[in-house]
C-alpha positions as CSV (number, residue, x, y, z in Angstrom):
1,M,-5.1,12.5,-1.8
2,G,-6.9,12.1,1.5
3,G,-8.3,14.6,3.9
4,R,-11.8,15.4,5.1
5,G,-14.4,14.5,2.6
6,G,-11.7,13.5,0.2
7,G,-10.7,10.2,-1.3
8,M,-7.8,8.6,-2.8
9,A,-6.6,10.2,-6.0
10,P,-7.4,8.1,-9.1
11,G,-4.6,5.6,-9.8
12,Y,-2.9,6.1,-6.5
13,L,-3.7,2.6,-5.1
14,E,-2.5,1.0,-8.3
15,Y,0.7,3.0,-8.2
16,I,1.4,2.0,-4.6
17,R,0.6,-1.7,-5.3
18,S,3.0,-1.6,-8.3
19,L,6.0,-0.6,-6.3
20,K,8.6,-3.5,-6.1
21,N,9.5,-4.9,-2.7
22,Y,6.5,-3.2,-1.0
23,E,3.5,-4.8,0.5
24,T,0.3,-2.8,0.8
25,T,-2.9,-3.3,2.8
26,L,-6.0,-1.4,2.3
27,N,-8.9,-1.3,4.8
28,S,-11.8,0.5,3.1
29,Q,-14.2,0.3,6.0
30,G,-15.0,3.6,7.7
31,G,-12.5,6.2,6.9
32,G,-10.1,3.8,5.2
33,L,-6.5,3.1,6.0
34,L,-3.7,2.4,3.5
35,I,-0.5,0.9,4.9
36,S,2.6,0.2,2.7
37,Y,5.9,-1.1,3.9
38,N,9.2,-2.1,2.3
39,I,10.4,-5.7,2.4
40,P,14.2,-5.8,2.0
41,I,15.2,-7.9,-0.9
42,F,17.3,-10.3,1.2
43,L,14.2,-11.2,3.3
44,K,11.9,-11.6,0.3
45,N,14.4,-14.0,-1.3
46,Q,14.3,-16.2,1.8
47,N,10.6,-17.0,1.0
48,N,9.4,-15.5,4.3
49,F,6.9,-13.4,2.5
């Protein structure tokens, strides 16, 4: 997946973004940074996100 001189495996970002109840942020500047976090269903239903 990552590593020196590596990149993201094909389809990995799409897989991560398809996960239910997860939010994902990708910063592709420089070395790149992918952050995913789970949003509990009870919070998502409160329209906070």
